[in-house]
N, C-alpha and C positions, 0 to 999 in steps of 0.2 A: 814479499816474505813466502816460500816455497810452503805446500801442502806438509809436508812430514816436517816442517819444523814445529807449524800451525799445532798439528796434532801432540807432537810432546806437549809443547808451552799447555795445550787443555788437558790433556793426562797429567800433567807434573800440579798444575792446581786442585785438578779432581784429585788427586792422591791426598796433595795438602790439606784440604779441606775435608776427607776420610779422617784421614790422621786426627784432625783439628775434632772433630763430630768423635771418633775412639778414646782419643784423653778425655773428652766435657764428659762420658760416658761412665768411662771406668772412674771418675774420680768425682763423680756430679749426679750418676742414676738414683743413688738411694735419696738423695737431698729432692731431686725431681719427682721421683716416682711418690714419696711421703706429699710435696704437694700436691699432687695428683688426686692422692686419697681426699687431701683438701675438697679441691674443687669438686671433685664427687659430690660429697658429703654434702657441698652446698649449694650443688642443682636442684632447681625446683621437681620439684615430684609430679606433677602433674603432665612433664616433658623432659625427663628426667637425662637421658642421655644427649637431646636437643640444646637442653641448657648445658652438659657440659661442653659439648662441641663447643658450642662460644665462647665457655670461660675459657676452655683450652686458648681458642683464636683473642680470648680477650690475652689472655697471661702473654702468648709470646709478641706479639704487639708491646706490652706495657716494657718489655726488658728487651725488645730487640724493636722498633717503631719500623725500622730498614725493614723487615720481615713482611710487613704487609701483602703484600705482592705474594707472595707465597702461602696465603691461610690453605688454595683449595686445596694442600696438599693434607690438610689435618682432616677435610672430609673426605677423601681417597681413602687412606688410613683407618678412619672409624667409623664409617658410613656403616661398613658388614661387619661392625663388632657387636656380640648378646651378649657375651660371659662378663661381667664385668673385672674377673682381676686381668683379662687378655687385652680391654680396652684400655684400662690406665698402663698397662706395660707397652700399648701402641703409641698410648698418647705421651709417654712419656720418651718413646724415641724417637717420634716426628720433631715431640719437641727441640731436643740438643739434634737432630738433622739440622732444622730449621736456623735456629737459633746459632752454628757453626758457621755457618757462611756467612757470617757477620761481626763475633762478635768472638777473643781470642778468650782463654783461662782471663786472664790480668784484663780484660775489657768486662768480662761479666763479672769477674768480683767487685770492681769497682762498682758496677752499673748496680747492686742490691747492697753493697755498702754505701748508703745515701749521706751519712752520717756518722762517718770513721772516729769510734778513737785507736783504733789501730786495724790489723788487720782482720781482725776476728773477729771486733767486737763495735757497737754501732745500741747508740743511743738518741732517746728522744728525750726532751723534760715537759712532764706535767706540774704545768703550774701551781693549777688547780687542788693537786692534792700532793703538793709538797716533796714532790719524787724524779727520782731520774731511776725511766724506762730502759732497759737494754735487749738488746734485737742480738743476736746471731746469723747474721749473713751466711748465706754459701758460701762456703769457700773452698778451697783445693788443696789444701794442707796433707803432707806428705804423710803423717804420723799424729796419734795424738796428743805427744807430748809436745811438737810444733807448735800445735793448736793451743794448745794452755798457756804457754810461753806467750802467744799473744795475747791469749784473756789477761793476762797479768800483767801484760803492757798497756792492756788497755785501760785494767782497775786503775793502774798508779797513773794513770793520765787522768784517768776523773778525779783520781783524789787531791793532784796538784789541782785542776780545776775549779773542786769545790773551796780553796782559800784563794783562788787568786782573778776568778772570775768573776763578775757581778752577779751575772746571770743566774749563777747557781749557790747563791747567797743564803735560800729559804729552803736549799732542799733537804729533806730529814731524811729520805730513806733511797735505796739501792734498788730495785726488783726487776729481777730476772724470771722471763719466761719462754722456755722451749726446752722439747724432746730432751734435746741431752742434760738436763736437770735430773729428769727423771733417771735416763741412764745412768747418771754420774753423780748423783745426789752426796755419797761419798766420798766422794774426791772432792767436793765443790766446799762441802762444811768443814773441811781439813783447807780451805780457802775461806774461812769467813762468813758464809753465806748459810743462813738458815733456810732450811725448805721446810713449806707450806705440804699441809699433812691433809688427806680426805679423811672422812668419816669414819672410816675402820684404820685408821694410822697410818698409812703408807702414804711414799712419798707422791706428790703431784710436779708437775711441770713448771712451779713458779719457786725460785726461790727472792730472801730477803735479805739487804745490809744493813743495819744503819748506816748512815753518816758518821758517828761516831765510832764506830767498829772499822770502814771503810779507813779513815783520817788514820788510824792504831797501825794497819796492817800494813797499807798499802803509801802510804805520804809522810814514808820517812827517805 
């Protein structure tokens, strides 16, 4: 293979990776950035920046273990940053840059949604409390209506499981917890959820629905 063809193939691959990174950034930057805030808040106070950098690395390998050899890029990107906002922005960008080398948008969604009811809704059974906890994984919907339709589909599947799957026989309540709840609480109330309020009567990030209500609305 001559040198010009090798260069063309390499450039094509690099352009493809760059486009994938740009697409992930376009459609998931805010979700990744929000999680960077959580990692920062949960970092040890005595060495907050160092703990945060470790958390960012751990998060990358949790999503894509294939990227373990690229983690030095996190140190290079973050070691000189002192301003918190800049640090979170750089952490978001380097995470997306590294992950894009190994995962497409579809593969990334699949890894975030470990126990799916639908593309946009996953669950975990809490047997001790007789409830199902709902989670909204990172997804790349084109618009809000597309996302809502996926959530409704997930709730219909959950309702079906409630009456057909032995594992769900003792479940009495469905509980969702997400920033989405607080932001779109009025819309969620229309879909049967009751929003938990804080001490000042303001919506929180928690929404609940009884099993009976779920079956009444989504079990048809």
